[in-house]
C-alpha positions as CSV (number, residue, x, y, z in Angstrom):
1,X,-25.4,-44.6,-11.1
2,X,-27.7,-41.6,-11.0
3,X,-25.3,-38.4,-11.1
4,X,-27.9,-36.3,-8.9
5,X,-27.4,-36.3,-5.6
6,X,-30.7,-37.4,-4.0
7,X,-32.1,-34.1,-2.6
8,X,-35.5,-32.2,-3.7
9,X,-35.3,-30.2,-6.8
10,X,-38.7,-28.5,-7.3
11,X,-39.3,-27.3,-11.5
12,X,-38.4,-23.6,-12.7
13,X,-39.9,-20.7,-11.8
14,X,-40.9,-18.2,-14.5
15,X,-37.6,-16.1,-14.1
16,X,-35.6,-18.8,-14.0
17,X,-37.3,-20.6,-17.3
18,X,-36.2,-17.2,-19.0
19,X,-32.8,-17.8,-18.0
20,X,-32.6,-20.6,-19.8
21,X,-30.1,-20.1,-23.1
22,X,-30.7,-21.0,-26.6
23,X,-28.4,-23.9,-27.8
24,X,-26.7,-21.4,-30.2
25,X,-25.7,-18.8,-27.5
26,X,-24.2,-21.4,-26.1
27,X,-22.0,-23.1,-29.0
28,X,-21.2,-26.4,-30.1
29,X,-18.8,-28.7,-28.1
30,X,-16.9,-31.4,-28.5
31,X,-13.0,-32.8,-30.3
32,X,-12.9,-29.4,-32.2
33,X,-14.0,-27.1,-29.5
34,X,-11.2,-24.4,-28.7
35,X,-11.0,-24.0,-24.6
36,X,-7.3,-23.1,-23.8
37,X,-5.3,-25.3,-22.8
38,X,-2.5,-23.3,-21.9
39,X,-0.2,-24.4,-19.0
40,X,0.0,-21.4,-16.2
41,X,2.7,-19.4,-15.3
42,X,5.7,-20.7,-13.2
43,X,5.2,-20.7,-9.1
44,X,6.5,-17.8,-7.0
45,X,9.4,-18.1,-5.1
46,X,7.9,-17.8,-2.0
47,X,6.5,-20.9,-2.0
48,X,9.0,-22.8,0.4
49,X,8.1,-21.4,3.5
50,X,4.3,-22.4,2.9
51,X,5.6,-26.0,1.9
52,X,6.8,-26.5,5.3
53,X,3.3,-25.9,6.9
54,X,1.2,-27.6,4.5
55,X,3.4,-30.0,3.4
56,X,2.6,-32.2,6.1
57,X,-0.9,-31.5,6.2
58,X,-1.6,-32.3,2.3
59,X,0.2,-35.6,3.4
60,X,-2.3,-36.4,5.3
61,X,-5.2,-35.0,3.7
62,X,-4.6,-36.5,0.5
63,X,-5.4,-39.8,2.2
64,X,-8.3,-38.6,3.6
65,X,-9.4,-36.9,0.7
66,X,-11.0,-39.7,-1.0
67,X,-14.3,-39.7,0.8
68,X,-15.4,-36.3,-0.7
69,X,-15.1,-38.0,-4.5
70,X,-16.4,-41.9,-3.3
71,X,-18.2,-41.4,-0.4
72,X,-22.0,-41.8,-0.6
73,X,-24.2,-38.5,0.3
74,X,-25.7,-40.8,2.6
75,X,-22.5,-41.9,3.9
76,X,-21.3,-38.5,4.8
77,X,-24.9,-37.5,6.4
78,X,-24.9,-40.4,8.9
79,X,-21.3,-39.7,9.8
80,X,-21.7,-36.2,11.0
81,X,-24.8,-37.5,13.3
82,X,-21.9,-39.1,15.5
83,X,-19.3,-36.3,15.6
84,X,-20.5,-35.0,18.6
85,X,-17.1,-35.1,20.6
86,X,-16.0,-31.2,21.6
87,X,-12.6,-30.0,22.4
88,X,-11.5,-27.4,25.5
89,X,-8.9,-25.5,25.5
90,X,-6.3,-28.0,26.9
91,X,-7.6,-30.7,24.2
92,X,-9.8,-32.9,26.8
93,X,-13.5,-33.4,26.0
94,X,-15.6,-30.4,27.2
95,X,-18.1,-31.0,29.8
96,X,-21.1,-29.5,27.7
97,X,-22.7,-32.7,26.4
98,X,-23.2,-32.9,22.9
99,X,-26.9,-32.5,23.4
100,X,-25.9,-29.0,23.9
101,X,-24.7,-28.4,20.2
102,X,-27.4,-30.7,18.8
103,X,-27.9,-30.0,14.8
104,X,-31.5,-29.2,15.3
105,X,-31.9,-26.1,17.3
106,X,-30.8,-22.7,16.6
107,X,-27.7,-21.3,18.1
108,X,-28.5,-19.1,21.2
109,X,-26.4,-17.0,23.7
110,X,-25.1,-19.9,25.7
111,X,-24.3,-22.2,23.1
112,X,-22.1,-18.8,21.9
113,X,-20.7,-18.4,25.7
114,X,-20.2,-22.7,25.1
115,X,-18.2,-22.4,22.3
116,X,-16.4,-19.4,23.3
117,X,-14.6,-22.1,25.6
118,X,-13.5,-24.2,23.0
119,X,-10.1,-24.8,21.4
120,X,-10.0,-23.1,17.4
121,X,-10.2,-27.0,16.5
122,X,-13.3,-27.5,18.6
123,X,-15.1,-24.5,17.6
124,X,-14.1,-25.4,13.6
125,X,-15.9,-29.0,14.6
126,X,-18.8,-27.7,16.6
127,X,-19.6,-25.0,14.2
128,X,-19.0,-27.3,11.2
129,X,-21.5,-30.0,12.4
130,X,-24.8,-27.0,13.3
131,X,-23.9,-25.9,9.7
132,X,-24.5,-29.4,7.9
133,X,-27.8,-30.1,10.8
134,X,-28.9,-26.6,9.1
135,X,-28.8,-24.7,12.6
136,X,-29.5,-20.7,12.4
137,X,-26.8,-18.3,12.9
138,X,-23.6,-21.6,11.7
139,X,-23.0,-20.4,8.6
140,X,-22.5,-17.0,9.6
141,X,-20.7,-17.6,12.9
142,X,-18.1,-19.8,10.8
143,X,-17.4,-16.6,8.4
144,X,-16.6,-14.7,11.4
145,X,-14.9,-17.6,13.1
146,X,-12.6,-19.1,10.3
147,X,-9.9,-16.2,9.4
148,X,-8.6,-16.6,13.3
149,X,-8.7,-20.4,13.1
150,X,-6.0,-20.5,10.3
151,X,-2.9,-21.8,11.9
152,X,-4.8,-23.1,14.6
153,X,-7.0,-25.9,13.8
154,X,-5.8,-29.7,11.7
155,X,-7.3,-31.9,9.5
156,X,-8.0,-34.8,11.3
157,X,-10.5,-37.6,11.0
158,X,-13.6,-35.4,12.3
159,X,-13.1,-32.7,10.0
160,X,-12.8,-34.9,7.0
161,X,-16.6,-36.2,7.9
162,X,-17.7,-32.7,8.5
163,X,-16.3,-31.1,5.3
164,X,-17.8,-34.2,3.3
165,X,-21.4,-34.1,4.6
166,X,-21.0,-29.8,4.0
167,X,-19.9,-30.4,0.6
168,X,-22.6,-32.5,-0.3
169,X,-25.6,-30.5,1.6
170,X,-28.1,-29.2,0.2
171,X,-27.7,-25.7,0.9
172,X,-25.1,-23.8,-1.0
173,X,-24.5,-21.8,1.9
174,X,-23.4,-24.7,4.4
175,X,-20.9,-25.7,0.8
176,X,-19.6,-22.6,1.2
177,X,-18.9,-23.0,5.3
178,X,-17.3,-26.5,3.9
179,X,-14.9,-25.0,1.9
180,X,-14.0,-21.9,4.4
181,X,-13.1,-24.7,7.4
182,X,-11.0,-27.2,4.8
183,X,-8.9,-24.6,3.6
184,X,-8.0,-23.5,7.2
185,X,-7.7,-27.1,8.4
186,X,-5.2,-27.6,5.2
187,X,-2.9,-24.6,6.8
188,X,-4.2,-22.2,3.2
189,X,-4.4,-19.1,3.9
190,X,-6.5,-17.0,0.9
191,X,-3.6,-15.2,-0.5
192,X,-1.5,-15.2,-3.2
193,X,1.1,-17.2,-1.9
194,X,-1.2,-20.2,-1.3
195,X,-1.8,-20.3,-4.6
196,X,1.4,-20.1,-6.0
197,X,2.3,-23.4,-3.8
198,X,-0.6,-25.1,-5.0
199,X,-0.2,-24.6,-8.7
200,X,3.4,-25.6,-8.1
201,X,2.4,-29.0,-6.3
202,X,0.2,-29.4,-8.9
203,X,2.6,-30.4,-11.5
204,X,4.4,-32.8,-8.6
205,X,5.1,-36.1,-9.3
206,X,4.1,-37.3,-5.7
207,X,0.4,-38.6,-6.8
208,X,-0.6,-37.8,-3.4
209,X,0.2,-33.9,-3.2
210,X,-0.4,-33.8,-6.7
211,X,-4.3,-34.9,-6.4
212,X,-4.6,-32.8,-3.0
213,X,-3.5,-29.5,-4.8
214,X,-5.7,-29.9,-7.9
215,X,-8.7,-30.6,-5.3
216,X,-7.5,-27.8,-2.8
217,X,-7.0,-25.6,-6.1
218,X,-10.5,-25.6,-6.8
219,X,-11.4,-24.6,-3.3
220,X,-9.2,-21.5,-3.3
221,X,-10.6,-20.2,-6.6
222,X,-14.4,-20.6,-5.2
223,X,-12.8,-18.4,-2.1
224,X,-12.2,-15.6,-5.2
225,X,-8.2,-16.1,-5.1
226,X,-6.8,-16.2,-8.5
227,X,-10.0,-17.7,-10.0
228,X,-8.9,-17.3,-13.7
229,X,-5.2,-18.4,-13.2
230,X,-6.5,-21.8,-11.2
231,X,-9.6,-22.4,-13.7
232,X,-7.1,-22.2,-16.1
233,X,-4.5,-24.6,-14.5
234,X,-7.0,-27.2,-13.3
235,X,-8.5,-27.0,-17.3
236,X,-5.2,-27.8,-18.9
237,X,-4.5,-30.7,-16.1
238,X,-8.3,-32.5,-17.5
239,X,-5.6,-33.6,-20.3
240,X,-3.3,-35.2,-18.2
241,X,-2.6,-38.8,-19.1
242,X,-3.3,-39.9,-15.6
243,X,-7.1,-40.7,-15.3
244,X,-6.9,-39.9,-12.0
245,X,-5.5,-37.0,-11.8
246,X,-7.8,-35.8,-14.8
247,X,-10.9,-36.9,-12.4
248,X,-9.7,-34.6,-9.5
249,X,-9.0,-31.5,-12.0
250,X,-12.7,-32.1,-12.3
251,X,-14.3,-32.6,-9.1
252,X,-12.0,-29.4,-8.3
253,X,-13.5,-27.6,-11.4
254,X,-17.0,-28.8,-9.7
255,X,-15.5,-26.5,-6.5
256,X,-15.1,-23.3,-8.1
257,X,-18.2,-22.4,-8.8
258,X,-17.5,-20.0,-11.8
259,X,-19.6,-19.9,-15.0
260,X,-16.2,-20.4,-16.8
261,X,-15.9,-24.2,-15.6
262,X,-19.2,-25.2,-17.4
263,X,-17.4,-25.5,-20.9
264,X,-14.2,-27.6,-19.5
265,X,-16.9,-30.0,-17.6
266,X,-19.2,-30.5,-20.8
267,X,-16.3,-31.1,-23.2
268,X,-14.8,-33.6,-20.3
269,X,-18.5,-35.3,-20.1
270,X,-18.0,-35.8,-24.1
271,X,-14.7,-36.4,-25.1
272,X,-12.7,-38.3,-21.5
273,X,-11.9,-41.9,-22.8
274,X,-12.7,-42.4,-18.8
275,X,-16.3,-43.4,-17.8
276,X,-15.8,-42.7,-14.3
277,X,-13.9,-39.3,-15.3
278,X,-17.0,-38.6,-18.1
279,X,-19.5,-39.2,-14.8
280,X,-17.5,-36.8,-12.6
281,X,-18.0,-34.6,-15.1
282,X,-21.3,-35.1,-15.5
283,X,-22.1,-35.0,-11.5
284,X,-20.4,-31.7,-11.4
285,X,-22.6,-29.9,-13.9
286,X,-25.6,-31.3,-12.4
287,X,-25.5,-31.1,-8.5
288,X,-22.0,-31.5,-7.1
289,X,-20.2,-28.9,-6.6
290,X,-20.5,-24.9,-5.8
291,X,-22.5,-23.5,-8.9
292,X,-25.3,-21.9,-8.1
293,X,-28.5,-23.3,-10.1
294,X,-28.8,-20.4,-12.5
295,X,-25.2,-21.0,-13.7
296,X,-25.9,-24.9,-14.5
297,X,-28.5,-23.7,-16.5
298,X,-26.1,-22.6,-19.1
299,X,-25.5,-26.0,-19.8
300,X,-29.0,-27.3,-20.9
301,X,-28.8,-26.8,-24.2
302,X,-25.4,-28.7,-24.5
303,X,-26.7,-31.8,-22.2
304,X,-29.9,-31.4,-24.7
305,X,-27.4,-32.4,-28.2
306,X,-25.8,-34.8,-25.7
307,X,-29.0,-37.0,-25.7
308,X,-28.4,-38.1,-29.4
309,X,-25.5,-37.7,-29.8
310,X,-24.4,-41.1,-31.8
311,X,-20.8,-40.1,-31.0
312,X,-21.7,-41.2,-26.8
313,X,-22.0,-44.2,-25.6
314,X,-25.7,-45.6,-24.3
315,X,-24.5,-44.4,-20.4
316,X,-23.1,-41.2,-21.4
317,X,-26.5,-39.9,-22.6
318,X,-28.2,-41.3,-19.4
319,X,-26.3,-39.0,-17.8
320,X,-27.1,-36.3,-19.9
321,X,-30.6,-36.9,-19.0
322,X,-30.1,-37.1,-15.5
323,X,-28.5,-34.1,-15.3
324,X,-31.0,-32.1,-16.9
325,X,-33.5,-33.6,-15.2
326,X,-31.6,-32.5,-11.7
327,X,-31.3,-29.2,-13.3
328,X,-34.2,-28.4,-14.1
329,X,-36.8,-30.7,-11.4
330,X,-38.3,-31.8,-14.8
331,X,-39.0,-35.5,-14.6
332,X,-39.6,-36.7,-18.5
333,X,-38.6,-40.2,-19.8
334,X,-34.9,-40.6,-21.6
335,X,-36.1,-39.5,-24.6
336,X,-34.4,-36.9,-26.4
337,X,-37.7,-35.9,-28.5
338,X,-39.6,-35.1,-25.2
339,X,-36.8,-33.2,-23.8
340,X,-36.7,-30.9,-27.0
341,X,-39.9,-30.4,-26.8
342,X,-39.6,-29.1,-22.9
343,X,-37.3,-27.0,-23.9
344,X,-38.8,-25.3,-27.0
345,X,-42.1,-25.1,-25.2
346,X,-40.7,-23.5,-22.3
347,X,-38.4,-21.4,-23.9
348,X,-41.0,-19.9,-25.9
349,X,-43.3,-19.5,-23.1
350,X,-40.3,-17.5,-21.2
351,X,-39.8,-15.1,-23.9
352,X,-43.3,-14.6,-24.9
353,X,-44.5,-13.8,-21.0
């Protein structure tokens, strides 16, 4: 499998090339590197009321959530095209036809009037579909309405398919819209009560609840709630004995979208004993998740070192080459010397200019 989603990547501009770090700036990772592993503090005592409202949603979401991690991009994008049912305030199919909200057209005043006649569930589904279709104005409408949807929309198959498509969009703003809608559908407000509840649930012996909480921690951290604490907790779970928990911790770190996730993802790509977990870390560095391209560039020096690291198997070295190509937009042979020569020339040229 290619760890890059099949999306277009242009080569680096001069400005972006100047952002490339030197390998010495980034340091060396491996089994001896010093990433923090301490467990987060205890959860708040306010978790019980939240558990009563979020608990049932977590159970459902844990079952449906697998599509985000294992579903292909093509499948996700095909799914949203078929999600055209819009709900009216009384739950009956709206009289407006699906073509009135066709993803290819931009939002007009008439569209907004029709949206206002839908219940919150219908609004969320319609606008997320439009966002995935890259309709102008949909992302802004989600941002302006999502807080009003709290407690009024539910996680269902439509939201699941649309959120999956949003999180694999080429547009980072669309991905953020997917995060916002998913949190609202989970009933997770963007506050410390939700953070503490998720930190507690991530230590649950119930496997479904645990992986849902890990994933949701990444989403919540992406929206700026307890980001350092969430990253610390997710990094600690990369040491879990259960490989599925490690896989979800990797997926969640990718959703955080902050520079401090690069080191644990690189470590996991190098050190985890399970290929699917290493592959997930490589994909998270290359394309999936919420990091900007500039943030991903910081991983380039270490990925270069992985391309000829004798401690790595051939498949992991191939994933390193794929990640380099995805991040930089360069289509070079899977040859460490070729990549190092390009990097040296690009970095030197940037410094001279």
